[in-house]
C-alpha positions, 0 to 999 in steps of 0.5 A: 523838411520834405512832406511824406507822401502816402498811398491811399492804401497806406493812409486807410491802413493808418486810419484803421490802425488808429481806430482799432487802437481806440478802446472806445471804438473797439467795444462800442454800443450804438443806438439807431434805426435800421434802414437799407437792410440786406441779407446776402446769400453769403449769410452776411447782413449789411445795413445802415443805422441812423438817427435824426441827423446822422447815419452809420454803415454797418455789417454783421458777418454770418457767424455773429448773425447766426446767434441773433434771436430775431431777424432785423428789419427796416425801421426796427430800433436796435442797439448794435454792439461791435467795433468801428473800423475802416474798410480799406478798399472803400476808405469808409469806416463802418460798424462791425456788429458782433451782437444786436438787441431790440431797443426797449424790449428783449431780443427773445421777445422780439423773436417770439413775436416775429415767429408768432406773426409768421406762423399765424399768417401760415395758418398754424394757429387756425382753430379749424385745424385743431383735432379733438382729444380722445375721451379714453386714450389707450396710450399716451405719449409724453415728449419731455425730459426723463430727468425732470420733475414734470414727467414724474408729476404727470405719471403720478396723476395719470396713474391716479386718475385713469390707471387703464391708460398706457404711458410711453415716454419719449425722452428728449432734451428740453433746453439747449441748441439740440432740444428743438430738433429732438422734440420735433423728431420725437413727435414725428417718430410717434406719428410714424409708428403710431405709438400713442392716441394722444401726445403731451409735449412740454417741460416744467417751468423756467426762464424764457431762455429755458423754455425757448426750445418750444418757441422753435419753428421746427417744433411748431411745424412738427406739432401742426403736422401731427396726426396724433392730437397734441397737448402743449404743457410748457412751464407754469400758467403765465408762460406762453410759447409758440407750441401752446398756439399750435397744439390742439389744446394748451395746458397751464402746467404739465400736471394740468396736461395729465388732468386734461388728458384722461378722465377721473376714475372716481368721477367715472365710477360715480357716473356709472353708479348714476347711470346704473341707478337710472337704468334700474329705475327705468326698468322698474317703470317699464315692468310696472307698466307691463304689469298693469297692461297684463292685468288689463288684458287678463280681465278682458272677456276674451281671456276670461271666456274665449268661447263666450267672446267668440259667441258674442262676435258670432251674434254681432256678425249675424246681426250685421249680415241681416242688416246688410241683406235688409239694406240690399233688399231695400236698395233693389226694391227702390231701383225696381220701382224707379225702373218701372217709372222710367219705363212708363215715361219712355213708353209714353214718349215713344213715336210708335205709341203715337202711331197706334192712335192713327198718326203716320210718320213721313220720311224722305227717300234719302232718309230723314223725317219730313217736318215741312212741305218745303223739304219735298218736291212733286214727283219725289218718293217718300216713305210713310210709316204706320202702326202696322207697317210702312208704304212708299208713295209718290208726291203728286202735288205740294201745297203750302198752308195760307 
């Protein structure tokens, strides 16, 4: 019997048919670690799953990949579901993934942690960016479902605590594929038209899938970019979403958000009563002090007898005037005596006074008093000053003592 000869294509198609007919391989789940992960512009994901001793090529096409809650990364341990078949062109079998989950943790939790790390790196959780809430908001915008119990609880609490505020409801879907886009659009709409002084964004409790719209990147960026302060109020107290990290304030529940958004009117009334009492006490204290001051002034001599007060001041002025005149006379007398004494001393030291006693003063013709015979020579002219005049003489001879 002659052996059948097959083409490569025929053999690959045969093997693919046998694999596609195997029930185990058409709905298999494989556990492994991702490596050589690549995302192509087409949207298809190509990677390899490996364990300690083996490897398996895998592909996930765009349509299936769009349903992933997280982004696969190298080194990530996953469980991949799909079918094993042959790619005829290469003659290699591979796993065609239709779904994938994190091994050991849920894919929603993995997606949450991935987005949280990404937005934190972008600065969306930075405390410096968070805006203070208005103390007395004139208008509050609520972005939530109009059909849920949460909105009715918030409206009831807001009316009870602070009926002066106006509430604007921006109804949106809070779960499902369309919810993130509607929530983000409502936040931007409120900012564009400046509809409120404060926004409350949230919904009542539910499963992680129900709350997933508030873990969406579009909602996170809309809250971050909001010029209006935002309170995040999603689910119950243990529930934490990405919106809670981005918002200016996180409330444990929608009801708690309403409590945080406005002051309590009863507490305000008590505060006003306390301030009013404090003002009355302060005013009474000031009036008492002013009354005491007035009593002191009314008992002063100036007010009891204005003319007597002026007479006393006039006497004081006259006394001061006399004291000043006396001091002036004493000062003038002392200065006169000192002047006379100095004049006498000056007169005693005057060269002219010496001349009256028979002395003379000789000066060179060029000027300057002669103190030594060495200052002149024979034949020079000198001037001699006497008490009643001066004369000019000519030196006939110069003699030194000794």
